[in-house]
Structures are given as structure tokens and as C-alpha cells.
N, C-alpha and C positions, 0 to 999 in steps of 0.2 A: 079597686081591684081586690077580689076575695083571695085570701091566703089559701094555697093548696095544702091540703092535709096529706102528709106522706104515709105510705102503707107501713104498718107495723112489720118488723122483721124479728124472727126467732129461728136461729139456725145453729145446729151443733157443729162447731169447727173440728173438735178433737176429743176423744174420750181416752184417758190414759191412767195407768197405775202409777200414782205419784210416790207412794212409799209403801213397803212391805217388810214386815220383820217378824221373826219367830224366835222365842228363846225356851230353852229346856234347862233351866239352872240346876235341876236336881236329878237330872239323867246320869247314869242309867239306874240308880237305886229306886227312884220313884216309879219306874216301870215295872218293878217287881210287886208293887202293892196290888192287893186284891180288891180293895175298896173302890166304889165309883167315885169319880171326882165331882166336885161342884163346878158349875159353869157360871161366870158373871160376864154379861155382855153390856158394853157401853157404846153408845152411838153419837156422833157429833156432826153437825153440818156447819160448813162455813162458805161464804161467798164474797168475793172481792172484785171491784172494777179494776182490771189491768191495763186497759186502754180505753179510748173513746168508743163506746158501744160494745166493748168485749168484756166478758166476765168469766171468772172461774169460780165453779162451785166444786166443793170437795165434801165427800161423805167419808168419815173415819169410823171404823168399828175396832174396838179393843175387846178381845176375848181372853179371859184369864180362867184357867181350870186349876183346881187345887184339891189335894187330898190332905185333910186336917189343915195345918197352917202351912203346908209346902206346896210350892207351885209345881204343876205338871207341865204346863206350857203357858206361855203368854204370847199371843199373836196380835199384830196390829196391821191394818191395811187402810191405806188412804186411797180412794178412787176419785179422780177428779175429771172435769170436762171443762172445755172452753166453749162458751156460747156467745154469738153475736145477737145482741138484743138492742133494737133501735125503735124509735117512734112509738114507744109505749107510754101511756100516762103514768106519771110518777107514782099514783096510788095502786097501780098494778105490778110495778116493779118488785115489791116485797113477796107478794104470792108467787110471782114467777120464779124468783130466785130461792125462795123458801119452800115451795111445793113442786112446780113443774120440773126444775132443774134436778133436784135430788132424786125425783121419781125416775128420771132417765139414767142417772149415774148409778143407783142403788143395785140393780140387777148385776152389773159388772163387778161391784164390790162383793156381792153375794158369792159369785163363782170363784172370784180370785181368793177370797179368804177360804172357802171350803177346800180349794185346790192346794193352797199353801198348807193347810192343817193335815191334809191327806198325805201330801208329800213328805211331811215330817214323821209319818208312820202313825198317825192317830185317826180314829174315826172322824169323818167330817162333821163339822158344826154347821148347820144350816140355819142361817138367819131367817127369822120369820118375815112375812110380808109387813111393810110398815105403811100406816095411814099418814102420809106426810101432811096432809091437810089438817088432820086433828092435831099432830105435832106442831105445826106452825101456829094454829090458833092458841094452843096451850102457851107456847113461847110468848106470843103477843100478849096473852093475858098476864103472864108472870112479869113481862117488862112494864106493863101498865101498872102493876101492883109494886113495882120497884125491885122485883126479884132478879136473880141471875138466871137467865134462860140460855146461857151458851152450851151447857151440857144437856143432852136430851136424856130422857129416862131410859133405863135399860130395856132392851128389846128381848122379848123371849126367844129362845132357841129350840128348835126341833132337831133332835139328833138321830 
């Protein structure tokens, strides 16, 4: 008897904002400054198996703006989603979790982060589009070289 191959399953179960924070440690004095702030953006992706065939993928963006050495604001959002992923070959799980899942989560993160910053009284910081395939391939190359690929390079921002 031939073993029957089951159909692959890839479904979004839920997308949610897992964490959001915004700090303005030097307000209100820093708001009176005329100088334009510098903007630093860091992006991180994580995935974990939370149950049989159920995975959580989270994309975290940290945005810090400074004038000279003083922080104007520090915002961090972690957007996550739960995916049901079954019957995929093991060699395809890495790309699905490292490319496909973050591509689904990222637009929600962009909107929530821009909204958080705007609601705090600042011009929105719009995260640029990300090529998750190139980022995944770069992380794989770094891991093969023995480097730490847990933190992604900074993503450019359009203001």
C-alpha cells in the first residue's frame, strides 16, 4: 500500500499587537529644540513553535530619535501572528517562517508603529518596505559563518 501524502496547510489563525511602548524621557524641554532629530530603526524577527503545527512569528521594530545625545522618543512595537503550518517538508519551514510569515505581519507593524508615534504628538515614522527574502538569506549566510544573526540590520525610514 502506498503512503498517502497529506496536503500542505498554511493558514493565518490570528494577527495581534503583542507589545507597544513609547517613552519621552526628556519632554517637555526636548520638544522646544529647533534641531532635527536623528532616527535609528532596528528590526528583529522571531518565530517559535507553540503547539503541534502552530507557530508564532513576531516582528519587532524599535525606533529611537535623538537630538544630540538626548532621546526625543523611543518607540517599540512587537506585532505577531499565529500560523497553522502542517505537512511541509522540513527544508521549507525555515523560509516560510523567515520570509512568508514576516511579510504577512510587517504591514500591521508599520501601521501600528506610525499610529503610536503620531498619537504621541510626533510626525509619523514610516518604515520602509523590507525584502524579507534578502534578509533571510543574509541571516543564513551569517549563521553559516558562525555570526550572530538574531538582530536584523537597521531598516531605512521615510518620514
